[in-house]
C-alpha positions in Angstrom: 102.7 130.6 109.8 99.7 128.4 109.7 97.8 130.7 112.1 98.2 133.8 109.9 95.3 134.6 107.7 94.7 137.1 104.9 91.9 138.7 103.0 92.8 139.3 99.4 89.6 140.8 98.1 88.4 144.1 99.7 86.6 147.0 98.2 86.6 150.6 99.5 84.8 153.8 98.9 87.1 154.3 95.9 84.8 151.9 94.1 81.6 150.5 95.6 82.7 149.8 99.2 81.5 151.6 102.4 84.9 151.6 104.1 87.4 154.3 103.3 90.8 152.7 102.6 92.0 153.7 106.1 88.9 152.3 107.7 89.4 149.0 105.8 92.9 148.7 107.2 91.8 149.4 110.7 89.1 146.8 110.5 91.7 144.3 109.1 93.8 145.0 112.2 90.7 144.4 114.4 90.2 141.1 112.6 93.8 140.1 113.3 94.6 139.7 109.6 98.2 139.5 108.6 97.7 141.0 105.2 94.9 142.4 103.0 94.7 143.5 99.4 92.7 146.6 98.3 91.1 145.4 95.1 88.8 148.2 94.0 86.9 147.9 90.7 89.0 149.3 88.0 90.7 151.7 90.4 93.9 152.0 92.4 93.0 155.3 94.1 92.8 153.8 97.6 96.1 152.1 97.8 98.3 155.0 99.0 95.8 155.8 101.8 95.8 152.2 102.8 99.5 151.9 102.9 99.8 155.1 105.0 97.1 153.8 107.4 98.9 150.5 107.8 102.1 152.1 109.1 102.9 150.7 112.5 99.8 148.4 112.6 101.5 145.2 111.5 99.0 144.7 108.6 100.6 144.0 105.2 99.0 145.9 102.3 99.1 144.3 98.9 98.5 146.7 96.0 95.7 145.2 94.0 92.8 145.8 91.6 89.8 144.0 90.2 89.4 144.6 86.4 86.1 144.2 84.6 86.5 142.0 81.6 84.7 139.6 79.4 85.5 136.4 77.6 83.9 134.2 74.9 83.4 130.5 75.5 83.8 127.8 72.9 80.1 128.1 72.1 80.6 131.8 71.2 78.7 133.1 74.3 80.1 136.2 75.9 80.6 135.9 79.7 81.5 138.6 82.2 84.7 137.8 84.0 86.7 139.7 86.6 90.4 139.5 86.9 92.3 140.3 90.1 95.7 141.8 90.0 98.1 141.5 92.9 101.4 143.3 93.6 100.8 145.6 90.7 102.8 148.7 90.0 99.8 150.9 90.8 101.7 154.0 89.7 102.2 152.7 86.2 101.3 155.4 83.6 99.9 152.9 81.2 97.7 151.4 83.9 96.5 154.9 85.0 95.7 155.8 81.4 93.5 152.8 80.8 91.8 153.2 84.1 90.9 156.8 83.3 89.0 155.5 80.3 87.1 153.0 82.5 86.2 155.9 84.9 84.8 158.0 82.1 82.7 155.2 80.6 81.5 154.1 84.1 80.2 157.6 84.6 78.4 157.7 81.3 76.9 154.3 82.1 75.7 155.5 85.5 73.7 158.3 83.9 72.2 155.8 81.4 71.2 153.5 84.3 69.6 156.5 86.1 67.6 157.3 82.9 66.4 153.8 82.5 65.3 153.6 86.2 63.3 156.8 85.7 61.7 155.2 82.6 60.6 152.3 84.8 59.1 154.4 87.6 62.2 154.5 89.9 62.7 158.2 90.4 65.4 158.7 93.0 65.0 161.8 95.0 68.5 161.7 96.3 71.1 161.4 93.6 74.0 162.6 95.8 75.7 159.2 95.4 76.6 160.4 91.9 78.4 163.4 93.2 82.1 163.1 92.6 81.3 159.9 90.7 84.0 160.9 88.2 86.6 160.4 91.0 85.6 156.9 91.9 84.6 153.7 90.2 80.8 153.8 90.3 78.7 150.7 89.6 75.3 149.1 90.0 75.8 148.5 93.7 75.6 152.3 94.3 72.2 152.3 92.6 71.0 149.3 94.5 71.8 150.9 97.9 70.2 154.2 96.8 67.0 152.2 95.8 67.0 150.5 99.2 67.3 153.8 101.0 64.3 155.2 99.2 62.2 152.1 99.6 62.0 151.0 96.0 63.5 147.6 96.8 64.1 145.5 99.9 67.6 144.3 99.3 70.6 144.5 96.9 69.5 141.1 95.5 66.0 142.5 95.0 67.4 145.5 93.1 69.4 143.4 90.8 66.7 140.8 90.2 64.1 143.4 89.3 66.1 146.2 87.6 69.9 145.9 87.4 70.9 142.4 86.3 71.4 141.3 82.7 68.2 141.5 80.7 66.4 143.6 83.4 64.9 147.0 82.6 67.7 149.2 83.9 70.7 147.0 82.9 73.4 148.8 80.9 76.5 146.8 79.9 79.7 148.3 81.1 82.8 149.0 79.2 85.3 146.2 79.6 88.3 144.7 78.0 88.7 141.0 77.1 89.9 138.8 79.9 93.2 138.2 78.1 93.7 142.0 77.8 93.1 142.3 81.6 95.7 139.6 82.2 98.1 141.4 79.9 97.5 144.7 81.6 98.2 143.3 85.0 101.3 141.5 83.8 102.6 144.7 82.1 102.1 146.4 85.5 104.4 143.7 87.0 101.5 142.1 88.8 100.0 138.6 89.2 96.7 137.9 87.4 94.1 135.8 89.2 90.6 134.8 88.1 88.1 136.3 90.5 85.2 134.3 92.0 85.0 131.7 89.3 81.8 130.3 90.8 80.0 133.3 89.6 80.9 132.4 86.0 79.8 128.8 86.5 83.0 127.9 84.7 83.0 124.6 82.8 84.9 125.6 79.6 88.4 124.2 80.1 89.5 125.3 76.6 88.8 128.9 77.5 90.4 128.4 80.9 93.5 126.9 79.5 93.9 129.7 76.9 94.0 132.2 79.8 96.5 130.1 81.7 98.7 129.9 78.5 98.2 133.7 78.2 99.6 134.5 81.7 96.9 133.8 84.2 98.7 132.8 87.4 96.0 132.1 89.9 92.3 131.4 90.8 90.3 132.6 93.7 89.3 129.4 95.3 88.1 130.8 98.6 85.3 133.4 98.4 82.4 134.4 100.7 79.9 133.0 98.2 81.7 129.8 97.2 80.2 126.7 98.8 82.6 124.1 100.1 82.1 122.0 97.0 83.2 124.9 94.8 86.3 125.5 97.0 87.3 121.9 96.6 86.7 122.1 92.8 88.8 125.2 92.4 91.6 124.0 94.6 91.8 120.9 92.4 91.8 123.1 89.3 94.6 125.2 90.7 96.6 122.0 91.3 95.8 120.7 87.8 97.0 123.8 86.1 99.8 124.7 88.5 98.0 127.9 89.6 98.1 129.8 92.9 94.9 129.4 95.0 93.9 132.7 96.5 90.9 133.9 98.3 89.1 136.7 100.0 85.7 137.9 101.4 84.9 140.4 98.6 84.1 142.7 101.5 82.3 146.0 100.7 82.2 147.2 104.3 79.2 147.5 106.7 75.8 148.3 105.3 72.5 148.6 107.1 72.4 145.9 109.7 74.9 143.7 107.9 78.3 143.6 109.5 81.5 143.6 107.4 82.5 140.1 106.1 86.2 140.9 106.0 88.2 138.1 107.4 85.4 135.5 107.6 87.1 133.4 104.9 90.1 131.7 106.3 92.7 132.2 103.6 96.2 131.1 104.7 99.2 133.5 104.5 100.9 130.9 102.2 98.8 132.4 99.4 100.6 135.7 99.7 104.0 133.9 99.8 103.1 132.1 96.6 102.0 135.4 94.9 105.3 137.0 95.9 107.2 134.0 94.5 105.8 134.5 91.0 105.3 138.3 90.7 107.1 139.9 87.8 109.2 142.3 89.9 112.9 142.1 89.1 
């Protein structure tokens, strides 16, 4: 079992990824992954396609999601936090109802970002990426890629640093629930709630962290494509301290320009999947 690896953080074209769900599964097979989780932003629309594509390939598909949320630390500062959900009942009516609200507000936010970009001299000639936006979870990465294509910025990082990041000219906060509400929603959908890429949050507030654990958080994403080795060790120790499951994934968004997909680059052991199965809320 030690030579079986998984990638539990993959985005598809149902949110801000370049792969279709089927293409993501085929690439997972190419990378010899034993299991992958489709974790689109605030969307479960790609899971059925992924499950169908995986038939006969020997790649296990774990229904997942990445929920946008926020939390307030002990100093009163609001911090964005993403919560991953694994083995969710992705056909849950309650889940679908809440996600439909997210989709609507994301679309409204997208047009507000577009307006702000125009006010700051970034007039995109091709707005086709907004077509059918109501059917997918659209976000800032879509804008960053469009800006690159039209020569306004040189990279995704450049787009965020100049226009799209917090306190930049075209930043628009997105609708989100509290981190505890995200944990509750995943638990209600019979899933396992895991804190995504904690290094992004620069987490140091153990009071806030413990409150989420007490509230049902079951895991922490220790391995991630942007976690340095020191962070991995820190989060593995945190997982042990709080009796949490250590998970991981690449946060793959597919291939873009000359950058190959990063799926499978992070060596996450299959034992992470076994531990998730052991605590999932299915009866």
